[in-house]
Structures are given as structure tokens and as C-alpha cells.
ZATI-128756 format. One record per residue (C-alpha): residue number from 1; chain; x, y, z. Coordinates in nm, 2 decimals, padded with zeros to 4 digits. Layout:
# ZATI-128756
NUM,A,X,Y,Z .
...
***
This chain:
# ZATI-128756
1,A,-02.23,00.28,00.63 .
2,A,-01.88,00.47,00.67 .
3,A,-01.57,00.26,00.71 .
4,A,-01.33,00.36,01.00 .
5,A,-00.99,00.42,00.85 .
6,A,-00.71,00.45,01.16 .
7,A,-00.37,00.60,01.07 .
8,A,-00.08,00.48,01.30 .
9,A,00.21,00.51,01.04 .
10,A,00.47,00.28,00.97 .
11,A,00.61,00.27,00.60 .
12,A,00.33,00.37,00.43 .
13,A,00.36,00.73,00.58 .
14,A,00.72,00.79,00.56 .
15,A,00.87,01.04,00.34 .
16,A,01.28,01.03,00.25 .
17,A,01.53,01.30,00.39 .
18,A,01.78,01.32,00.08 .
19,A,02.02,01.50,00.29 .
20,A,02.08,01.32,00.55 .
21,A,01.96,00.96,00.43 .
22,A,01.67,00.89,00.66 .
23,A,01.29,00.83,00.66 .
24,A,01.09,00.99,00.89 .
25,A,00.71,01.11,00.89 .
26,A,00.58,01.45,00.81 .
27,A,00.17,01.35,00.79 .
28,A,00.00,01.10,00.66 .
29,A,-00.04,01.03,00.28 .
30,A,-00.39,00.80,00.30 .
31,A,-00.62,01.14,00.23 .
32,A,-00.45,01.15,-00.08 .
33,A,-00.39,00.78,-00.18 .
34,A,-00.78,00.74,-00.12 .
35,A,-00.83,01.07,-00.37 .
36,A,-00.58,00.91,-00.63 .
37,A,-00.76,00.55,-00.59 .
38,A,-01.07,00.77,-00.69 .
39,A,-01.25,00.56,-00.38 .
40,A,-01.61,00.63,-00.36 .
41,A,-01.65,00.48,-00.03 .
42,A,-01.76,00.67,00.28 .
43,A,-01.45,00.71,00.52 .
44,A,-01.40,00.85,00.85 .
45,A,-01.02,00.87,00.87 .
46,A,-00.85,00.93,01.22 .
47,A,-00.48,00.99,01.29 .
48,A,-00.42,00.77,01.55 .
49,A,-00.01,00.81,01.58 .
50,A,00.27,00.84,01.35 .
51,A,00.53,00.58,01.44 .
52,A,00.75,00.31,01.28 .
53,A,00.61,-00.06,01.43 .
54,A,00.95,-00.12,01.56 .
55,A,00.91,00.18,01.81 .
56,A,00.52,00.10,01.86 .
57,A,00.48,00.03,02.22 .
58,A,00.21,-00.20,02.41 .
59,A,00.04,00.16,02.56 .
60,A,00.06,00.23,02.16 .
61,A,-00.13,-00.09,02.08 .
62,A,-00.41,-00.05,02.38 .
63,A,-00.45,00.32,02.21 .
64,A,-00.54,00.15,01.87 .
65,A,-00.76,-00.12,02.06 .
66,A,-00.91,00.15,02.23 .
67,A,-01.00,00.37,01.91 .
68,A,-01.15,00.06,01.76 .
69,A,-01.37,-00.03,02.06 .
70,A,-01.51,00.35,02.04 .
71,A,-01.57,00.36,01.66 .
72,A,-01.91,00.39,01.55 .
73,A,-01.80,00.22,01.27 .
74,A,-01.85,-00.16,01.23 .
75,A,-01.57,-00.21,00.96 .
76,A,-01.18,-00.08,01.03 .
77,A,-00.93,-00.05,00.84 .
78,A,-00.58,00.05,01.02 .
79,A,-00.28,00.13,00.83 .
80,A,00.03,00.01,00.99 .
81,A,00.41,-00.05,00.99 .
82,A,00.47,-00.44,00.86 .
83,A,00.72,-00.52,01.11 .
84,A,00.48,-00.53,01.40 .
85,A,00.17,-00.56,01.24 .
86,A,00.10,-00.93,01.37 .
87,A,00.15,-00.82,01.69 .
88,A,-00.12,-00.54,01.68 .
89,A,-00.35,-00.76,01.53 .
90,A,-00.29,-01.02,01.80 .
91,A,-00.40,-00.74,02.04 .
92,A,-00.66,-00.63,01.85 .
93,A,-00.86,-00.98,01.82 .
94,A,-00.80,-01.04,02.18 .
95,A,-00.97,-00.72,02.27 .
96,A,-01.20,-00.73,02.02 .
97,A,-01.32,-01.07,02.07 .
98,A,-01.69,-01.15,02.02 .
99,A,-01.77,-00.82,01.87 .
100,A,-01.94,-00.73,01.57 .
101,A,-01.62,-00.58,01.42 .
102,A,-01.42,-00.63,01.12 .
103,A,-01.06,-00.52,01.14 .
104,A,-00.82,-00.50,00.91 .
105,A,-00.48,-00.44,00.89 .
106,A,-00.26,-00.34,00.64 .
107,A,00.06,-00.13,00.56 .
108,A,00.35,-00.09,00.29 .
109,A,00.70,-00.22,00.21 .
110,A,00.77,00.06,00.01 .
111,A,00.68,00.46,00.13 .
112,A,00.40,00.56,-00.09 .
113,A,00.61,00.91,-00.16 .
114,A,00.87,00.70,-00.36 .
115,A,00.59,00.62,-00.63 .
116,A,00.70,00.29,-00.68 .
117,A,00.48,00.18,-00.35 .
118,A,00.27,-00.11,-00.30 .
119,A,00.07,00.09,-00.02 .
120,A,-00.19,00.21,-00.28 .
121,A,-00.25,-00.19,-00.38 .
122,A,-00.28,-00.30,-00.05 .
123,A,-00.50,-00.01,00.08 .
124,A,-00.76,-00.09,-00.20 .
125,A,-00.78,-00.44,-00.10 .
126,A,-00.78,-00.35,00.27 .
127,A,-01.11,-00.15,00.19 .
128,A,-01.25,-00.41,-00.06 .
129,A,-01.18,-00.71,00.19 .
130,A,-01.34,-00.49,00.54 .
131,A,-01.66,-00.47,00.33 .
132,A,-01.70,-00.85,00.25 .
133,A,-01.51,-01.03,00.57 .
134,A,-01.73,-01.15,00.88 .
135,A,-01.63,-01.00,01.22 .
136,A,-01.28,-01.06,01.26 .
137,A,-00.92,-00.92,01.28 .
138,A,-00.70,-00.99,00.95 .
139,A,-00.41,-00.88,00.76 .
140,A,-00.42,-00.76,00.39 .
141,A,-00.13,-00.74,00.26 .
142,A,-00.01,-00.85,-00.17 .
143,A,-00.34,-00.87,-00.26 .
144,A,-00.40,-01.13,-00.01 .
145,A,-00.59,-01.13,00.34 .
146,A,-00.52,-01.39,00.63 .
147,A,-00.63,-01.43,00.96 .
148,A,-00.48,-01.26,01.23 .
149,A,-00.34,-01.58,01.37 .
150,A,-00.23,-01.76,01.07 .
151,A,00.01,-01.51,00.91 .
152,A,00.38,-01.40,00.92 .
153,A,00.59,-01.15,00.76 .
154,A,00.86,-01.29,00.54 .
155,A,01.14,-01.03,00.54 .
156,A,01.41,-01.24,00.32 .
157,A,01.10,-01.24,00.07 .
158,A,00.95,-00.91,00.14 .
159,A,00.55,-01.03,00.15 .
160,A,00.32,-01.20,00.38 .
161,A,00.22,-01.54,00.41 .
162,A,00.04,-01.79,00.58 .
163,A,00.13,-01.97,00.84 .
164,A,-00.04,-02.30,00.67 .
165,A,00.13,-02.32,00.34 .
166,A,-00.03,-02.16,00.05 .
167,A,-00.37,-02.08,00.23 .
168,A,-00.52,-01.72,00.27 .
169,A,-00.88,-01.62,00.40 .
***
């Protein structure tokens, strides 16, 4: 069975404008990442939006939820900006409560276009986790997976960590 991969933007897909010193969106890097990672999975790819998660609205989160609900696939990976990933995970968990879907959100601290990005590793991890986890909503970052309600972004350290010290799923 296929995995639905929803793209929403975030640092994952940003590129750098050297002339103006800003990060912005052109197109998603996910197809290139899947190719580079030699992904052998059946992936249904859909770009839902390309926004910085700090600019994501409640309507944007509802659109992501609607895409999860209407997906034929039961396993869903979402690329998302890291700053508000947990907020979106909460909306999805409430909206999908009692469903048979496994949803894993992932992102990157460094844009893929920079070459030293954590995005490729995080994407591969999320695709692995979504295949083995029970139904629910999760966040996969830094090689770890967390239940949506037991994780936070530690901005000082640049990692995601469990709210329950040292615990991951």
C-alpha cells in the first residue's frame, strides 16, 4: 500500500537568495530527496502549500487536516516547518481521533538546498516510522519519534525532545 506524503513548506523546502540574504520558496525538494535516498516505497506525493510554519494559519492547518481525512492511504507523512509543527500535530490529533490513520510530521532545521541539511535523514526516518507505528499522530526528528503531545522543539539546542525527560516512543 502507498504512503501519502503531504508537503506544506517549512525550512525543508527553502532556498537561499544570496543577493538579498533571504530564504524563500520555489518548489519542493522532496522528489529529489526521494530519488537521492533511493526510496523504494510507493509514495503518493501532494503539495498542499509552501509556507513558513510561523506564517501558517488555522485555516492552513484545517486544510492539512482535510487532506489527511480524504487521503486513500492510511499512512501519511507530512513535511512541515519546525517552529509550529507541534501545533499542527495537535490539530491533526484532535481531528483524526479514533481514525485508523498513522500520521508522522517531519521537517528540517537546515534547508535541503544547503547540502548539510538534516532533512534527508528526517524524511527517511519519518517514512520508516509511519510504516511501523500504530494509528496516531507523531513527530519524527533527529532519528527519534515522539507522540504529538509529548514533544517540544528546544530552540536553544536545535533539537526536538520529549516532554517526559529522555523518552521517545
